[in-house]
N, C-alpha and C positions, 0 to 999 in steps of 0.2 A: 206816680206811686210804684215800685215795681220791686221784686222780688228776685232775689240772687238763692239758690239753692249747691251746696257744699254735697258731695258723695264720701264717708268713708269708710272700710273695711275691712276690720282687722276680729273676722269672728264674731261680727257685726254689722249694724244698715246703721250708717248714721245719716242724718238728713239735716243740715244746717239751714234753717232758714233768715233769710235779712227783710226784710221790709225798710222802704226809704217812705215817706209821706213829705210834703209841700206845695207850691203854689203861689199866688196872688192872688187882689182882688184890685179889680180895675171898676170904679165910679165914676160915673154921670151926675151932675149939676141940674137936676130938672125944673131949678128954682127958675123961673124966665125964658127969657124965648129963646136963649142962644144956647140950651142944652148943654153946656162944658163940658169936655169929661177932660178927671183928675188923674192925676200921676197912680199910676198903679203902686202898690201897698202889699211889698213881698210877707206871705206864714214865715213862722219857725223854721224851719225843716227838723222832722223824726226821721229818727232809727230804730227798728226795733229787730231782736232778732231770736229765736226761737231754734233749739234742739231735739228731733224725734226719734231715736234710736232702736232701733229692730235688732234685737241677739241674736245669734246662731250659736246654738243648742243641737247637735247631732249623734250625743255623746249618752248612752243610757244610764239609771241608776247603780254603783258600785257597792259593793262589802267590799268591811274592812278583811275580811281574809283572805281578798285575793292580795294586799300586796302584802300581808303578811303585820298589818299593822293591830291586830289582835285574836285571839283566836277564841270566836266567839263566833257561830255557825248564822247561816243567813236566816235560817228561820229554824228555831232551836225549839224543841220540846223536852220535858220531862223525861218523860217514857214513852219511847217506839213501842212498846208492848204494854197493852195497860188491862189491864181487868176494869178499869170504871170508864163507863162512858162521856164523861167529861174530864179533857182536857185542855192546859192552856199550853195557849203557843206565846214565842216571842221575836221579834223582828228588827232586834238592834242593831246598830252597825252601819247603817244602812247613809250614803250620801250622794249627793249626786255634782261628777267629776269633771272638771274642769278640761272645755274641749280642749283637740289641738289647736297651737296656736294664740289661743283663746288667755283670755285671764278671770280671775275668781267673779269677775260681775257679768261673764259671759254664762255662766254655770245657771239654769233656770232654775234651779231649787228644786225638790219632792216635793208633789204634792202632794199622791194615796196610793194607801197599798188593798189588797182587795186578796183575800183566802175564799179558793174552790175547793171543795173537796168532793173528789171520785172516787165511784169503787173499784177498784182493782179487780176484774171478772179470772176466777176460776179456770185453768185448765189444764189440760196434760202437759201440754208445752208453755212456749214463754207466754206468760199472761200480758192483758192489755185491758187499758185500764178505758174506763166508761169517759169519757169528755165529753155523753149526745147529752148525760145528765146530771145534772149538778146537785149529791145530795146534800149542798151548804154551801151556802155564798156570802159574806159578809168584807164590805167596805168600812175604811178610815180614813180618816185626812193624816195629814205626815205628823201629826203631834202626838198619836197613837200608836204606840208599839209593842200590842198584846192584846191577843182574842182569850176568849172562851168558847171553846167547841163541846156544843153538847152534840155527842152521838150515837140514840139510845139506840140497841135493838135488839132483837131475842135472838139471835146466832151470831157468831162469831161475821166480824169482816175486816178487809183488808184494804185499806184508803188511800187514796193516796191527796197532797196536800201542795196543792200549789197556789203556792206568792206571786203575784205582781206587785210588783216598783214601779209607780208612774212616775214624772218629772214634768213641771207646769209642759213645757215641751212638747210634752205628746213622745216623749221613748223611755219604753218599757224593759222592764231586768225583771227574769224571772226564776226561779226556784224551787224545788219540790223535794218534799218529804212524804215518810211512808208513816201509814201506824194503824197498827194493829191493833184493834178491842176486840177483846175477848173476855167472857164476865160466865161462861159459862162449862166450858171444855173440861175432859181431865182423862186422866191416863188411868188403864185400862189393861187384862190379859186379854191371851190368846192359846187359850186352856189346849190344843189340837197341834201346838208349837213345841217344839223342844226344850225347855232350859234348866239345859244338865253338865258334869262334867265331860267332855269328850277325853282325856283321860284317861277314866277310868275305863274296868272292863263291862263291858256292855252287859255280859251274861250274870253282871248285880246290877243292873238299872240304873248304872251308869253310878254307884252309891263309890265302889271300891278302886280306888288304884292301887296295882300293882307292880308299879316302880317306882323311883322316889326323882322320878325326873320334873318337868316344869304340871304344875296343876291350871289344866288348859278347861273354862267356864266357857259356853256357847249359848246364846237367848236370839238367836238369829230369830224375825219376824214376834216373840213371843209380848212384848210389849207394846202398844200402840196409843194413841189417841185417833178414837173414832171421829174425830168431822175431820180430821186431818188425811185419817186414813181414804176418807169419800173427797174432800176438797183439796187439792193439793194447789196450798196458797204459795208458796217459797220458791218455784223455777225460775225465778226472774220476770221483769218486769220489762215488754217496749221499750225503747228510748223516747222522748217525747216531741211532738207532732216535727217539723221541718228542723231537728235537731235547736232548736233554741234555749235547750237546759244541756247545759256541759260543764265537767268541771266541778269545780268547788259548790257548783249549781247543782248539781244533781247529787243524790243518794248515793256517794258509791264508797263509803266509809261507814264501819259502825253497826246497829244490828241492822235486820232488813233492808242488805244492799241493795242495788237495783240487779246485780247480775245474779244475785239470788242467795237464797241459806240453803247451807247442806243438809238434812235432815233425816229423820227414818219415821215418816210419818207422824213428822211435828216434835218427834222426840231431837233434843238438841246435844244433849251429851247424856251420858250416865258414868254417874260417881259409884266407885267399889270400894269395901273394905273387910276385913279378914278378922276371925279369931282364932284361936289354939285351944281345943279343948274345954274347958272352961272358962279359961281367960274374956280380956274385955277386947273390945274390939280396937283394930288398929282406927289412925286417922284416912278418911276416906283420900281416896286417889284417884282423878280424873282419866276415864279408860282412854288411852291413844285412838287414832284411825277408829274412832268410833261409829262411824258406819258399816264397821265389818261385825259388830256385834259379837265379839268375843275379847276375852282379857285369859292373858296367862303368866304365872308368877311362879318362880322358882324362889322355894322356901326350905329352909334346915327340916326333915320330917324326921320320926322314928316309924316301926310299925307300931302298930298300935296307938298311933295318933288321931286324933281329930278336927276336922280344919272345916269351918263354916263360913261360904262368903256372901255377902251381901250386896243384893245390884241395885242400884238406885240412878233410876234415869229420871231425866229432867228434863221438861216437852218447851216449847218456846214462848209461851204465853205461864209459864213460870211452877208449872205443874210436878208434884213428883208422886214417886209411889216406891215401897219396899218390900225384897221378898228375896229369899234367900234360902242356898243349898248347901246340903253336907257332904264332906268327903272321909273318909273312912283310909285310912295308909295302911299295909298288907304288902311286904314284897315277901316274905319267906313264906316258903308253902310246906306243907299239911304233915305232920313227924308223925310216923306208922313202929310202934316197936309191941316190944311180950308176942311176936307171930309163933304162933306153932299151930302142931295136929292137937287134937287129947282123942282118950277112949279108957272108958271106964276109968273117969276120976286120975287118969296117968298123963300129965304132959309131955311138949317138947319130943314128940315122936316124931321121925323122918324116915320109916322103915317100916314097911306094910304091903301085907302082899293086895289086890285084888279086892278080895271078895271084906276086907275091912273099910272100905270106903264110906259101905252102905251107914257104919255104924261110930266114923269118928265122926269128932266135929272142929270145924278152921277160927282158930281163937286168935285177939291182938289186939288192942291198944291205939287207940289212934285220938292225937288231941293238934290242936292251931291255938296256941295262947291269946294273939291279935286278933282273928275274925273268926275264930270256931270252925266247926265241921259242918257240912250244907249236905252232903251226899255221900255215898260210900259205891266205888265202883270195884266187881272181882272180878274174875275171870279164871276158867278150871280148865285146864288140858296137861298135854301128852308134853315134855318140852323136849324130846329126843324128835319127835318130827312136828314141833312147833301148831304139833291141834289142839282147836280150841273145842272143849263140849261142852261146858256154858257158861255161860257171864250174866250176871245181875247188878242191877245198881239198889242200893238203898237210900229212901231220907235219914236223915239224924235228927232226932225229936233233941235231941241234947246237943247242943251244938262245938261246945266249948269242950270237951274229953269223951271218947267212946271205950269205954268195951265191947267187943262183940261179939257172940256167940255165928257163924254159917252151918252148918248141916249139910 
């Protein structure tokens, strides 16, 4: 008996075994004293063959989005930012590709999926993922393509979800996505920070605008989410260890990208609307360049009109808040009429001697039809020398129309 081995190598190692069997029987007749040897009788020859192949697969699993054959994600979450600690993740569309110079039979096929959940640690700079401690770890075979994650906590967490897809040959592909779970936070305001019309006059408490140009509103540092003020979560995350996760397998688009999310203490946009006098509010508009926390708008204005602007911040968890400010328009100056000196009931006296001044009154009418009169400043002096003898100011009780006597 002997064996013949043939080897073929085309992305797999195949061994062909051929075993041949045969022989003969030589008998001796022991009857009698001669012990005669008989003629040899051959056995029927047999041949047996068997092939054993060892497949060679050094190609890791691949997702269909890489080849453009699908639009799904390698690891899909319904909501990357969730108010619910229970979240379902899907990982359909994975396959084990054919190795180079191989055939479909050389692909070892997917064996299992494993998801590990790790916490992203907040910091002042780029955040790091705590891979030393798995918050959650779940593994399923290739027939299961979804998992339910329960991530209950008493405070918000930013999680890194790493999916590891392994084929039978132990080739591995990883991808990751980030998930924010926030059940508790809300937006509040900082009363020490300004929320006012910067286009309005400062000495009116930023409520009266004395020109017809843009109306500008500023709320720098006024709205904030206290938790994200104290915990910076959205500065971006370190690359995966050893550069194993790149391209579409990394979270480079959509919500919570690896590069970070621009925000103002957790707020990601501001919506603004306005109304004229007692009319309805306009549709909401998203504030451009929201990080500046300002908004300017050119609107048709007439003295005496009132505008109300409403600002609605929205934070990354979907919390919102509303607050408004009112702006009054008055570009026109106050009017002064009927100004004269009065003595003994006679008005419009302009010629007198120095002794008359102690017995005379200065009278005038003042009005402003839009904003009213707040104060009256007056001075008394000598015209020829421009010398000022006295000056005073008077607070006005009836701001709309004023008739005053000054002794």
